[in-house]
N, C-alpha and C positions, 0 to 999 in steps of 0.2 A: 739798639733803641731805636724802637719801631718808628713811621714817618709821621708829622706829625704837622697839625696846619704853618706856620710856618715854614717850615718843608716844600709846603703847599706849591704856598705866594715865590721862595724862594725869598726868604726876609731871612735877617735874623734876630735871634728874641732877644732881645734890645735895640729892635728897630724904633720908630717914629709913627703913631699913628699915621702923619702925612707918606710916611715915605712904605708903611701896608700900604695904603690905597691908591699909592701912583701905581704900585707892581701888582696889586688885586686890577687897574684898570689896562694896565700893561697884557697881562691872562688873559684879560676873556675879549680885549682889542679883534683878534684874527678869528672867535670861535663863534660861530653858529647857536642861539638860543638852546637850537632843539640836543647838542653838544652834552652829555651827560658830564663832562669837565668842568662845563658852562656853571650849571650848578653849585658843582665842587669847589670851585673862586671864591661864584658869592657865597655858601655858606663863611666856608674860612674867613674870608673880609669881616662878612657879619659879626664873628667871635672874635677875633682882633680889633676891632672897629670900634666895639663897647665896654666901654672900662671893666664894666662890672661884670661881662660874661671873660673878659681875657684873663682877669685876673683869680678865676676860679678856674680857666682852662690854665690856669698856670700851676696854680697849685696841685692839683690835676696831674700835668707834667710830672713836675715834681715828685710826687708818692707814686709815678709807677717808674720815676727812674731809679728813688732809693729802692722798691721794689724787686727795680730788676738787678742794683747792683747786689743788694743781699741773697737771690736766688746766686749770683755769679760766686761767690768766696768758696773753696776750695776749702772742702769738707776731710775728714778722716777717710783712708782709702778702707783700713778697716772699723769695721763696727766692736763697741763696746760688746763684751762677752753679753751673749742670753740675750743681744738687739737683736730683733730683724733689723732690715735695712729699711726706711725712710721711703714712702714712694718722693719721686722730685715735684714739686711745685710746678704751676701752671707760668707757659708765659706771663710774661710783662701786657697787659691789655693793647689795643692796638686804639690810640688817640682820635683819629680821621676816622667815619662812619664809612664802616665798610661799599654802602651802595657808591657813594658819592668821590672817593678815591680815582684817580685818571691814573692810568697802566703806566704816562709817560707825558714825554714832553709840558714838561715844570719851565714856568718860561726864567726867563730870563732877570735879575733882579736891578738890573740896573738901566734905572728912567727914572725922569723925571718930576721933581717934587711938584703937587699936584695939593687941592683943596683939600681938608678931614670933612665927612657926613659926619653931623652933631652925634647921630645915633646910628644903631646897624640894627636888622631881625636876620635868624637866620631858623634853619631848622631847629634842633635838639639844645635846648639854657645846658652849658656846661654843670649847673647846679642843678641835677634831678633831686634836691631831695627840698626843691622847693615849685611847687605843682601851681601852669603856671594858670590864672584866671579864664573861667571859659567863657569868652566871649560873648555876645551876642551873636544874633543868627542874621545874614544880608553880607551880600556881595562888600562891602567896604566893611567888614568884621570878621574877615579873617582868609585864609588864603581858599579851602577847600566854599565857602561861603561863597568866593566872586566865580568859580566857576558855575554855579547851581545860578545867579542868578542873572549875569551877564547870559547862559545859554548859549556861549556861543564857542564853538570848538577851541580851544587851549596852543591850538599851534600858532606859533609864531612864524612868519615872515623871514624868509632865509635869502639875502638882499645884498648886495654888490657887497663884494672886499669891502673894505676903507681903503681906500685911497686911488688917485687915479685910471684908468683904464691907457696903454697910451699903446696904439697905432701905428706901424709904417706910416701910414698913409701922412697922418698929422702932422700939421707945422706947429711947430714951438707955442705959436701964440694959441693954436685954437689946446692945448695938452691945457699953458697956463690959465685960458679960463675957465678948461671943468674944473680943474684946480677948486679954485677963486668959488665957484657954485658950489662943491661939496664941502668946501669947508665953511662957507657961509649955513648953510643947511643944515651942517653939524648942531654950529655954534645956536642957531634956533631951534631947533628940535630938541636938544637939552633945555634950554629955555623953558621951553613952551611943557615938556614933560615935564618940569617940578614944580611948575606951574599952576598947573593940572589937578595934577593930586586933591590941593583943599577944593575946589567946585565938585570932581568927579568924585570921592569919596568919603565925602562927608552926608551929610543927616539930620533931618530931629522931627521927630516926631509930630512937633506944632505942625510944621510947614513941609509934608510933604511932596504935596502937589510944585510946589515953588519950586521945592530941590530935584522936584523930575524934569523942568522944565532943563531947570541948572542944567544938570546934568547933559541932558539930551544937545542943550545946545552944544557942548563940547565932544558930542560923536559925529560918529557920519550918519547916513539916516540911517543904513541896516542895523548898524549895531545898536543906538537909540531904537528903535520898533522895539528891536527885541529886549530890550533894558525897560521900556514900557510896558512891555506884554506880563513880566513879570512885577513889578512895582503895587499891584495892588495886594498880593499876598508881605510881600514886604512893608508895605504899610498896614496894616494889620497886626501885623504882632509888634512894629515900630513902637504904634500909638496904647497895643497893651500891653507892651514889657518901659514904655515912656524912654524912646534910647534916643540919646544927642551922639554922634559921633562928628568927634575936626578932625581932621586929616591933616599935613604936613608933609611937604615932601625934606629931609634930609640932608641928602646932596643924588650923585645922577651920573651916570656914563653912559657915553655914544657906543655901544655899541656895532650900530647901522646904518650906511645912509648912500639910498639909493645912486646911479654918479648920473643923473640927473634933475638928486637933489631932492626930487618927488617923496620918496618913502624912510621912512629912520623907525627903524628900533632902538627903544635907550631905557637902561635899569637901570628903575629909583630905592633907594632906600626911603619908606614910609612910616612915620609913628601918627599914630592914629587912638587920640585919648575917649574913652569911652563914658559912659554915666548911663548906669539904667537903674529905675526904681528898686530901690530900698535896695541898692548897694551900691559900693566902694567906688568910686573911679578909679579906671586904671587905664594901662598903655598897651595897645597891638602892636609892635615892632613887626615891620617885615620887610623886604625887597618885592618888587616888582617889575615886569616887565610890558613895557607900553609899544606898544603896533602905533603908528601914527601916521596920515596922510596932510599932507598941503591940501584945505580948502579949495575947492574951485575956485576960478578967477580971484586965488588972494594971494601976493605973495608972503606973507611972512605968516598967515595966521595957521597952527595946525589943530586937528580931529581926532580923537580916539580910532582906533580901527577895530583894536582888539587888548586886551588886555590877562596878563598870568600873573599867578606871584608863586614865591617859592614853594610851593608848599605843590604846585600841580604845572609847575614849566615843564615841560620836560621829561 
């Protein structure tokens, strides 16, 4: 049988959502966001942590296996009289997208329990028969639009490997102190990223000026200036289509924290409730990689310095 998403995360097909989530967090813990396996693991978790997508995927998996079993049944060596030999059927389809399947290094599944995100967004839907609604334009409404509106490079920092670097000259006290700094920074960054999703990825056509100020207040000066340069075009389209977007985080996993605790990269699952004029409201689901830096002179405040989403990361 071809590899599948359960194999990719190294979990049993009867695994609980908690087990899948902890396997996902373990799998991406030591990967740079630019590593192609990073997106593969995120996409797999996005399918398996969404009840509807997982059910559709399981049905597809079962159908492929049944098809493979039928193809593997023995046939008579001698064809019936006057009947030409039939062509062999095609092999069962691969159920993991080719571009996202890592060649090796599938992580161990023996990981601790963790909390379950309510929803997850990945690349292709398992149910291809139901086309996804076309989202309104603007970076808050889709992966490609994020890159267009922010107008920033989509490369994400490659930060220090998680854990504390140990030098032979370091005292046990110094090592322990750095460990505490990183642990506190990791927890604070993850919480900040989840809390930042709503203020940064939401807007209302009636309050665009106020929304821009709020968004910039959560960004570094450089990113905020680029956002402001794109805002007039976004405002025009939002007002014409009467767009309202309300975003919320449904789960997060820290992927990198710098050794000094001043920078971090966090993967966040995002739901965006979207409403447009003369259209039914709908939900966009995605995962986003957020690069955060500590605000100057602040011990606990973080600012967004870069962002990319599932379709634009790596």
